[in-house]
N, C-alpha and C positions, 0 to 999 in steps of 0.2 A: 639557190637553196640556202637556207640558213643552217649553218653548222650547229650540231647539237653539242653542247658543252655540259660537262658534269658540274654539279654544284661545288663550290669551293669547300674544301675540308678545313674545318676550324680545329686547330690544335687545342687539346685540353689545357686548362689553366694550370700553370706549374704549382706543385705543392708548396705550401708555406714551410717555414722553418720547423714548425711543430707538426708537420705531416699533412696529409690531405684534409681538406675542410669537411667536417662532419657536423651533424645536428647536435642539439643538446643531449647530454647523457641522461640516463634514467634518473639518476640522483638529482640532476638539475631540474628536470621536469617535475619530479616529486616535490622538490623544494618550492618551485614556482607555484604549483597548484596549492600546496599547503599555505604558502604566503598569501595567496588570493583568498583562501578560506578564512585565514586568521584576520586579514584586513576586512573582509566582508562582515564577519561576525562581530569583530571589534567595533566597526562603524555602527552596526545595529545597536550594540550595547551603549555606545556613546549617545546616539539619538534617544534611546529609551531612558538613559540617565538624565538627559535634559527634560524629558517628560516628567520623570519623578521629581526632579528639582522644582519644576513648575508647580507640582502638587505639594511642595513643602517637605519632601522626603530626601534625606541625604543619600545620593546614589551609591557612594562607596560602602556605606554601612549596609544598605539594602542588598547590594550584590554579595557582601560578605555573609550576611545572614542566609541568603539563598544558597550559597555554596555550602555553608556549614550544615544547613538543614537537609541538604539533598545528597551530598557526596561524602559526608564524614561518618555516616551511620549505616549499618547493614539494613535496618528497617526501611529507610528511604530508598536504598539501592534495590531492595526487594520489590518495593512499590513500582519502581521504574520497569523492572523486568516483567511484573505482572501486567502492567499497562501496555507494555510493548508487544506482548504475545498476540492479542487480537488485531492490533494495528499492523504488525508485521504481516500477518496472514491476509489482511485486507489489502495491504500494499502489494503483496505477491499476486493477489487477484487482479491488480491493475497491470503488473509487469508482464504477465503471460499474454493477455490480449494485445498489449502494446507491441510485443514482438511481431505480431501479425498486422500491425498498423491500426489496431482498434483502440478506441478510447473508452474505457470502462469507468464511468463516474458513479456507478451504482453500488459501491462497496458498502455504503451505509445500509441500504435495503437488503443486500445479500447477507450481511451480518445479522440483521434482525430476523430474516427468514430462517437462517440457520439456527438461531436461538429458539425461534418459534417451533421449528421442526423437532429440535432436541427436547424441548419442554413437552411437546405433544406426545412423544414416545414415552417419556416418563409418566405422564398422566394416563396414557393408554395401558401401559404395562401394570402400573399401580402395585408395585412390589410383588408381582406374580413371578418374576424371574430374578435370578441372582443379580445383585447390584452391579458387579463388574461387567456382566454380559449386557445389562441394560445400558451401561455407560458406553460400551463399544457400539451398540445399536444407535444410540443417540448421536455419536460422532459421525457414523456412516450416513445416517439419514439426513443429518445437517449438511453434509457434503453434497448429497444428491439434490436436496431442496435448493441450496444456494446455487448449484450448477444449473439446475432447470430454470431458476429465476433469471439468471444471467443469460442462459442460452436462448430464452425468448427474445432478447434484444438482437441476437444474431439472426434468428429466424425472421424477425420483422425487417431487419436490414436487407436480407436477401429477397424476401417475398414482396415487400411493400416499399422498399427503398427508403425506410425511415432510419435516419442516422442513429447509431447505437449510443452516442453520447447523450442524445436527447431522451431516448427511451430508458436508459439506465438511470439517468438523473430523475426522471419523473417516477420511475418505479420505486424509488426510495420512499416517496410519500405514500404510495399504495401499501408497501410493506409495513410502514409504521401504522397506518390505519388498520391493517389486518391485526397487528399485535394489540393495538389499543382496543379494538372491538372484542378480542378474546379475553383480555385481562379485565375489562369492565363488565363482561357478561359471563360467558360460559365457563371460562377458566378462572374466574375470580376466586381467591381463597376464602371459603366460608368461615374459616376460623381465624382470619387475619384481623388486622386492626381497623379495617374499613377502607384502607387505601387500595387502589387497584393494583393487584399483583397476583401471580400464581402462588400456589403453595410452595414452600421451600423444598428443594431437592433432598431426598434422604441422603444421609452421610455416605452410604454405600454407592451412590450414583455420582459422587463428586470426584474430581481428579485428585489423585494422591499428591501430597506436598513433599518437597525435598528436605529431608532432615527435620530440624526443629523450626524451620522458617515457614513463612506463609507462601513462599514461591512454589507454584504447583507445576505439574508435568506439562501443562500447556506451553510453558516456556521452552521445554525440550521439544515439544511437537513443532513449534514455530521454527526453531533452529534446524531441525531435521527437514522440515518442509522447504526452507530456503536452500539447503544443500541439494535436496532432490530436484527442485525446480532448476537450480543452476546447472546441474548435470544433464537434466532432460533437455534444456534449451541449447546447451553447448556441445553435447556429446551424442545426441540421438538424431536419427533421420527426421523424426517429427519436429524437433527444434529447428533443424536446417530448413525444412519445408516452410515453417512459420516465418523464418527470416526471408525466404524467397518471396513469399506472399506479401510480407510487409514491405519489401523493397520494390517489387513490380508485380502486381497481381495479374496484369494481362500477360506478361511473359510467363508467369507461373501457370496460367491457364493453358497457354499454348504448349507449354512443356508437359502437359498431361496431368498436372496436379489438380486435385479436387478442391478448388478454392473454397467453395461453399462449405464443405465439410470441415475444412481446416479452420475457417472463421468461426463457425458454430462451436467446434471443438475447443478452440482457444477461449471463447467466452464461457463455455461450460466449465473448463478447468479453472479459470479465474474465479467464477462464481462459487465453485466447490471449495476453493481455498478460503474465500471470504466466509462462506457458510460454516466451514470448520472453525474459523475465528469466532463466530457467534456462539457456537457450541462450547468452545474453550472458555469464553467469557462467562457463559452460564454455569458450566460445571466446575470452573476453577475459581471464580471471583464473586459473582453475584448470587448464584444459586436460585434465582427466581427471575421471572420476567416482570418488569415494572416500566412505567412511562419513560424513564431516562435510560433504558437499557442500551448500551453501546452508543450513547449519544456522541456525535461528531467523530467517532472512531474511524468510520469509513472515509470521511473527508480528509482526516489527518493521514490515513493510509494512502490516499490518492496523492497527497503532497509528498509523502515519504518516497513513493515510487518515482515521482518526477525528480525529486531531489537527488536520488541515487541513479538517475538515468536508466531506470528499469533493470538494473543489474541485481539479481536476487540476493547475493550476499550483502551488497551495499544497501539494499532495501531494508534488510533486517537491522543493519547498523543505523540507518536513517530513522527507522521507527523508534529505536532506543533513544536517539538524539532528540527527537521531537517529544518523546515521552518524558525525558529528563527536563525539558523546558516546562512542560505542563506541571510536573511534580514540583519543580523549583518555584513555579509561579504561585504555589499555595503560600509560600513564605511572604509574597507581596501582600496577601490579604491578612495573614495572621500577625506578622511582625511589623509590616510597614503601613498597614491600614489602607492599602489601595483597593479599589473596586475589583470585582472578579474579572471584569472585562480587560483589565490590565494584562492578564496572561495572554489573551488573544492578540493584544497589541504587540507584546514582545515577540510572540511567535510569528506574527505577520512581518514585523521588521526584519527578523532573522531570515525568513524565507525570501523576502524581496531582495535583501542584500545578497544572499547566496545565488539566487536565480539571476540577478542582474549583474553581479560582479564575480562571485566566487566560481560559477560554473558557466563559462562563456559558451561551451558547446551546446548547452540547452537552447540557446537562442537560435541555432541553426537547424534544430530538429535532428541532429545526428544521434540523439540518444534513443530513437525509436527505430526498430527494425532496419529499414533500408535507407535512412537518411531523410533528405528533404522531401522526396516524393511521398514518404510515409505520412507526412503531415497533411498532404493534400488529398491523397486518394480516399481516405475514409469518408469524405464528404461527397463521393461519387457513387452512384448506384452500380454495383458490380453485376447485378443480374441482367442477363441478356435474354431476349426472346428465344424460347426453345432450349435454354440451358438450365438444367436443374442441379448442376454440380455445385 
């Protein structure tokens, strides 16, 4: 018989003179991440500087003009905040489904549907109710409309196995066509200049502004929404269930969680936030529907959510960051004479640099719900025969 022997016991490594070996401190990690971001954004600016030099524009002077026109005056800072509000809400509409492993690319359409619903309430009421009451109804109905529009993608996912990233993307074009049909026909302002748009909102149905500035209460709504979503995802049972579903839906199903309801609910909440963003843009900035209403805001919100790894507070900051790039890009057209597409080139370079170098964890998928598995399972049909949960 062979004698059973216990495995050898390996003695722990002796501590060094400075004490036991530990990982990097919080300060070191923060400095490392900050350094990567600075290097990524700096590299993007260098590449874009070469692009400007090829166009005959002095890069240093162009960047100086951009900084002065954007960050040295309260007016430009206010423009950044105003632009950030709907983008942040659209980005939160991406972050909530992402916690459950879903990919919502329909922020653009959900913003538009929210704006259409809000404008429809204003036209339906037609000054028969107090303005502030009408404003509240507009915001509520916009949330419901945006949530229902996004929730359809969750239903299609469960019932027909259609991936939500496809349905939400295609629904953007349907929402835009609905708005265009209305503003070219039934809702066109008869007293307007002939351009397709709805009548302007009455002053009483617009969001109040803060002090003497143009910054409206929609900015406060976006900040409060980011805080509420952050608390809901991190401190409530609902947020925990979404994380479980996002990490391993089959394990969540076996644990008794209603996976189907959680998925549709996550899409509904995300769409409601984006729909609220459309109403905020209508009642706080544009005051009427027009062909360019919320143009590209939903797609920028999608990028902002991924840039912030779907963390609600960071999402709001990322929305402000991307908005500042867009506002600063106006200087490229006015002061430097570059084409309007230059703004998109600059934003693309910054995003590619940050995604590729500044945020390495994005490449592993760890920013969504349950890690790597969360990147794969959305493309698998969850519905099983005889299971309606």
